ChimeraX commands (.cxc) that place a marker at each C-alpha (Angstrom):
marker #1 position -1.54,3.74,39.24 radius 0.5
marker #1 position 2.08,4.01,38.03 radius 0.5
marker #1 position 3.90,1.28,36.23 radius 0.5
marker #1 position 7.52,0.74,35.30 radius 0.5
marker #1 position 8.08,0.17,31.57 radius 0.5
marker #1 position 11.32,-1.24,30.38 radius 0.5
marker #1 position 12.54,0.80,27.50 radius 0.5
marker #1 position 14.98,-1.14,25.34 radius 0.5
marker #1 position 18.29,0.67,24.39 radius 0.5
marker #1 position 17.87,-0.69,20.95 radius 0.5
marker #1 position 14.41,0.53,20.24 radius 0.5
marker #1 position 13.27,4.05,20.56 radius 0.5
marker #1 position 9.61,4.39,21.32 radius 0.5
marker #1 position 7.57,7.17,19.71 radius 0.5
marker #1 position 4.05,8.29,20.05 radius 0.5
marker #1 position 2.78,9.46,16.65 radius 0.5
marker #1 position -0.57,10.76,15.46 radius 0.5
marker #1 position -1.72,11.37,11.90 radius 0.5
marker #1 position -5.03,12.62,10.73 radius 0.5
marker #1 position -7.06,12.75,7.54 radius 0.5
marker #1 position -7.03,16.04,5.66 radius 0.5
marker #1 position -9.74,18.39,6.93 radius 0.5
marker #1 position -10.31,15.94,9.78 radius 0.5
marker #1 position -12.82,14.00,7.57 radius 0.5
marker #1 position -14.47,11.18,9.59 radius 0.5
marker #1 position -13.47,8.30,7.33 radius 0.5
marker #1 position -12.99,5.74,10.02 radius 0.5
marker #1 position -16.72,5.52,10.89 radius 0.5
marker #1 position -16.76,2.62,8.47 radius 0.5
marker #1 position -15.13,-0.67,9.57 radius 0.5
marker #1 position -13.88,-1.48,6.11 radius 0.5
marker #1 position -11.54,1.61,6.11 radius 0.5
marker #1 position -10.32,0.90,9.67 radius 0.5
marker #1 position -9.59,-2.64,8.55 radius 0.5
marker #1 position -7.21,-1.28,5.92 radius 0.5
marker #1 position -5.18,0.55,8.50 radius 0.5
marker #1 position -5.07,-2.51,10.85 radius 0.5
marker #1 position -4.05,-4.74,7.94 radius 0.5
marker #1 position -1.35,-2.34,6.93 radius 0.5
marker #1 position -0.02,-2.13,10.46 radius 0.5
marker #1 position 0.12,-5.90,10.64 radius 0.5
marker #1 position 2.03,-5.99,7.40 radius 0.5
marker #1 position 4.58,-3.50,8.70 radius 0.5
marker #1 position 4.96,-5.57,11.88 radius 0.5
marker #1 position 5.54,-8.77,9.95 radius 0.5
marker #1 position 7.60,-7.45,7.01 radius 0.5
marker #1 position 9.18,-4.12,7.94 radius 0.5
marker #1 position 10.39,-4.41,11.51 radius 0.5
marker #1 position 7.71,-2.14,13.02 radius 0.5
marker #1 position 6.89,-2.69,16.59 radius 0.5
marker #1 position 3.43,-1.58,17.66 radius 0.5
marker #1 position 2.87,-1.27,21.45 radius 0.5
marker #1 position -0.45,0.52,21.39 radius 0.5
marker #1 position -2.81,1.90,18.82 radius 0.5
marker #1 position -6.06,3.69,18.56 radius 0.5
marker #1 position -8.14,4.51,15.52 radius 0.5
marker #1 position -10.48,7.48,16.02 radius 0.5
marker #1 position -13.09,8.61,13.52 radius 0.5
marker #1 position -10.53,10.84,11.64 radius 0.5
marker #1 position -7.04,10.10,13.04 radius 0.5
marker #1 position -4.70,7.41,14.29 radius 0.5
marker #1 position -2.60,7.19,17.44 radius 0.5
marker #1 position 0.26,4.78,17.72 radius 0.5
marker #1 position 2.99,3.92,20.14 radius 0.5
marker #1 position 5.65,2.35,18.03 radius 0.5
marker #1 position 9.27,1.28,17.97 radius 0.5
marker #1 position 11.83,-0.41,15.78 radius 0.5
marker #1 position 15.12,-2.03,16.49 radius 0.5
marker #1 position 16.33,-2.26,12.92 radius 0.5
marker #1 position 14.31,-0.15,10.63 radius 0.5
marker #1 position 13.81,3.58,10.19 radius 0.5
marker #1 position 10.40,4.38,11.74 radius 0.5
marker #1 position 9.88,7.48,9.66 radius 0.5
marker #1 position 10.29,5.57,6.41 radius 0.5
marker #1 position 7.97,2.78,7.67 radius 0.5
marker #1 position 5.15,5.40,8.57 radius 0.5
marker #1 position 5.75,7.17,5.20 radius 0.5
marker #1 position 5.22,3.95,3.36 radius 0.5
marker #1 position 2.25,3.05,5.58 radius 0.5
marker #1 position 0.55,6.33,4.98 radius 0.5
marker #1 position 1.20,6.17,1.24 radius 0.5
marker #1 position -0.24,2.67,1.00 radius 0.5
marker #1 position -3.25,3.25,3.16 radius 0.5
marker #1 position -4.14,6.51,1.46 radius 0.5
marker #1 position -4.22,4.80,-1.90 radius 0.5
marker #1 position -6.05,1.73,-0.69 radius 0.5
marker #1 position -8.66,3.68,1.30 radius 0.5
marker #1 position -9.41,6.02,-1.55 radius 0.5
marker #1 position -9.85,3.08,-3.86 radius 0.5
marker #1 position -12.14,1.49,-1.33 radius 0.5
marker #1 position -14.22,4.61,-1.08 radius 0.5
marker #1 position -14.45,4.76,-4.97 radius 0.5
marker #1 position -15.44,1.10,-5.11 radius 0.5
marker #1 position -18.00,1.25,-2.31 radius 0.5
marker #1 position -21.49,1.51,-3.85 radius 0.5
marker #1 position -23.07,2.17,-0.38 radius 0.5
marker #1 position -20.69,5.10,0.52 radius 0.5
marker #1 position -23.16,7.95,0.95 radius 0.5
marker #1 position -20.41,10.49,1.25 radius 0.5
marker #1 position -18.32,9.26,-1.61 radius 0.5
marker #1 position -18.53,12.32,-3.95 radius 0.5
marker #1 position -17.89,14.85,-1.10 radius 0.5
marker #1 position -14.97,12.85,0.39 radius 0.5
marker #1 position -13.32,12.33,-2.96 radius 0.5
marker #1 position -13.73,16.10,-3.87 radius 0.5
marker #1 position -12.15,17.03,-0.48 radius 0.5
marker #1 position -9.22,14.62,-1.04 radius 0.5
marker #1 position -8.76,15.86,-4.59 radius 0.5
marker #1 position -8.85,19.51,-3.53 radius 0.5
marker #1 position -6.29,18.98,-0.81 radius 0.5
marker #1 position -4.14,17.11,-3.33 radius 0.5
marker #1 position -4.10,20.10,-5.64 radius 0.5
marker #1 position -2.52,22.27,-3.01 radius 0.5
marker #1 position 0.27,19.78,-2.33 radius 0.5
marker #1 position 2.88,19.22,-5.04 radius 0.5
marker #1 position 3.89,15.87,-3.47 radius 0.5
marker #1 position 0.57,14.35,-4.69 radius 0.5
marker #1 position -0.62,13.37,-8.10 radius 0.5
marker #1 position -4.35,13.09,-7.49 radius 0.5
marker #1 position -5.57,12.93,-3.93 radius 0.5
marker #1 position -4.29,13.77,-0.43 radius 0.5
marker #1 position -5.81,11.57,2.20 radius 0.5
marker #1 position -3.53,12.10,5.19 radius 0.5
marker #1 position -2.23,15.34,6.60 radius 0.5
marker #1 position 1.52,15.72,6.02 radius 0.5
marker #1 position 2.82,15.66,9.58 radius 0.5
marker #1 position 2.94,12.78,12.09 radius 0.5
marker #1 position 3.66,14.78,15.23 radius 0.5
marker #1 position 6.21,12.28,16.68 radius 0.5
marker #1 position 7.03,12.43,20.41 radius 0.5
marker #1 position 9.96,10.43,21.72 radius 0.5
marker #1 position 8.83,8.33,24.72 radius 0.5
marker #1 position 12.00,8.30,26.84 radius 0.5
marker #1 position 10.43,8.06,30.32 radius 0.5
marker #1 position 7.80,6.02,32.14 radius 0.5
marker #1 position 5.87,9.26,32.73 radius 0.5
marker #1 position 5.58,9.94,28.99 radius 0.5
marker #1 position 4.68,6.28,28.19 radius 0.5
marker #1 position 1.97,6.35,30.81 radius 0.5
marker #1 position 0.65,9.74,29.68 radius 0.5
marker #1 position 0.32,8.61,26.01 radius 0.5
marker #1 position -1.16,5.26,26.97 radius 0.5
marker #1 position -3.86,7.09,28.95 radius 0.5
marker link #1:1,2 radius 0.2
marker link #1:2,3 radius 0.2
marker link #1:3,4 radius 0.2
marker link #1:4,5 radius 0.2
marker link #1:5,6 radius 0.2
marker link #1:6,7 radius 0.2
marker link #1:7,8 radius 0.2
marker link #1:8,9 radius 0.2
marker link #1:9,10 radius 0.2
marker link #1:10,11 radius 0.2
marker link #1:11,12 radius 0.2
marker link #1:12,13 radius 0.2
marker link #1:13,14 radius 0.2
marker link #1:14,15 radius 0.2
marker link #1:15,16 radius 0.2
marker link #1:16,17 radius 0.2
marker link #1:17,18 radius 0.2
marker link #1:18,19 radius 0.2
marker link #1:19,20 radius 0.2
marker link #1:20,21 radius 0.2
marker link #1:21,22 radius 0.2
marker link #1:22,23 radius 0.2
marker link #1:23,24 radius 0.2
marker link #1:24,25 radius 0.2
marker link #1:25,26 radius 0.2
marker link #1:26,27 radius 0.2
marker link #1:27,28 radius 0.2
marker link #1:28,29 radius 0.2
marker link #1:29,30 radius 0.2
marker link #1:30,31 radius 0.2
marker link #1:31,32 radius 0.2
marker link #1:32,33 radius 0.2
marker link #1:33,34 radius 0.2
marker link #1:34,35 radius 0.2
marker link #1:35,36 radius 0.2
marker link #1:36,37 radius 0.2
marker link #1:37,38 radius 0.2
marker link #1:38,39 radius 0.2
marker link #1:39,40 radius 0.2
marker link #1:40,41 radius 0.2
marker link #1:41,42 radius 0.2
marker link #1:42,43 radius 0.2
marker link #1:43,44 radius 0.2
marker link #1:44,45 radius 0.2
marker link #1:45,46 radius 0.2
marker link #1:46,47 radius 0.2
marker link #1:47,48 radius 0.2
marker link #1:48,49 radius 0.2
marker link #1:49,50 radius 0.2
marker link #1:50,51 radius 0.2
marker link #1:51,52 radius 0.2
marker link #1:52,53 radius 0.2
marker link #1:53,54 radius 0.2
marker link #1:54,55 radius 0.2
marker link #1:55,56 radius 0.2
marker link #1:56,57 radius 0.2
marker link #1:57,58 radius 0.2
marker link #1:58,59 radius 0.2
marker link #1:59,60 radius 0.2
marker link #1:60,61 radius 0.2
marker link #1:61,62 radius 0.2
marker link #1:62,63 radius 0.2
marker link #1:63,64 radius 0.2
marker link #1:64,65 radius 0.2
marker link #1:65,66 radius 0.2
marker link #1:66,67 radius 0.2
marker link #1:67,68 radius 0.2
marker link #1:68,69 radius 0.2
marker link #1:69,70 radius 0.2
marker link #1:70,71 radius 0.2
marker link #1:71,72 radius 0.2
marker link #1:72,73 radius 0.2
marker link #1:73,74 radius 0.2
marker link #1:74,75 radius 0.2
marker link #1:75,76 radius 0.2
marker link #1:76,77 radius 0.2
marker link #1:77,78 radius 0.2
marker link #1:78,79 radius 0.2
marker link #1:79,80 radius 0.2
marker link #1:80,81 radius 0.2
marker link #1:81,82 radius 0.2
marker link #1:82,83 radius 0.2
marker link #1:83,84 radius 0.2
marker link #1:84,85 radius 0.2
marker link #1:85,86 radius 0.2
marker link #1:86,87 radius 0.2
marker link #1:87,88 radius 0.2
marker link #1:88,89 radius 0.2
marker link #1:89,90 radius 0.2
marker link #1:90,91 radius 0.2
marker link #1:91,92 radius 0.2
marker link #1:92,93 radius 0.2
marker link #1:93,94 radius 0.2
marker link #1:94,95 radius 0.2
marker link #1:95,96 radius 0.2
marker link #1:96,97 radius 0.2
marker link #1:97,98 radius 0.2
marker link #1:98,99 radius 0.2
marker link #1:99,100 radius 0.2
marker link #1:100,101 radius 0.2
marker link #1:101,102 radius 0.2
marker link #1:102,103 radius 0.2
marker link #1:103,104 radius 0.2
marker link #1:104,105 radius 0.2
marker link #1:105,106 radius 0.2
marker link #1:106,107 radius 0.2
marker link #1:107,108 radius 0.2
marker link #1:108,109 radius 0.2
marker link #1:109,110 radius 0.2
marker link #1:110,111 radius 0.2
marker link #1:111,112 radius 0.2
marker link #1:112,113 radius 0.2
marker link #1:113,114 radius 0.2
marker link #1:114,115 radius 0.2
marker link #1:115,116 radius 0.2
marker link #1:116,117 radius 0.2
marker link #1:117,118 radius 0.2
marker link #1:118,119 radius 0.2
marker link #1:119,120 radius 0.2
marker link #1:120,121 radius 0.2
marker link #1:121,122 radius 0.2
marker link #1:122,123 radius 0.2
marker link #1:123,124 radius 0.2
marker link #1:124,125 radius 0.2
marker link #1:125,126 radius 0.2
marker link #1:126,127 radius 0.2
marker link #1:127,128 radius 0.2
marker link #1:128,129 radius 0.2
marker link #1:129,130 radius 0.2
marker link #1:130,131 radius 0.2
marker link #1:131,132 radius 0.2
marker link #1:132,133 radius 0.2
marker link #1:133,134 radius 0.2
marker link #1:134,135 radius 0.2
marker link #1:135,136 radius 0.2
marker link #1:136,137 radius 0.2
marker link #1:137,138 radius 0.2
marker link #1:138,139 radius 0.2
marker link #1:139,140 radius 0.2
marker link #1:140,141 radius 0.2
marker link #1:141,142 radius 0.2
marker link #1:142,143 radius 0.2
view
């Protein structure tokens, strides 16, 4: 089934994906998914992010986003920075996290190989943005 999507001239839509380092399955726990959702909601309310579709998988996130006034790459940079710190802290503070030591070791190890980090690296560096400039691409990414 094909649909027509109205693409605003003022808002560029992008499909982006970002994954945890080493594809670690962090989002099997609802508490960690909630941090991503809360952060997305914050960016919608306070930073001008428009979220049209999203999916949180066990180790990565897919988004279809836009913004009429703000720089999308800056918003996503800030979102990833905030969620990485908040999720790592949630892992540290979770007494029932059975994989705590292993995950923290993996995040710390990844952080040592990246000069942009002080302690841990949670997300992989890239976002793989794809501009959605046709109904075909929008439908493809929604599916």
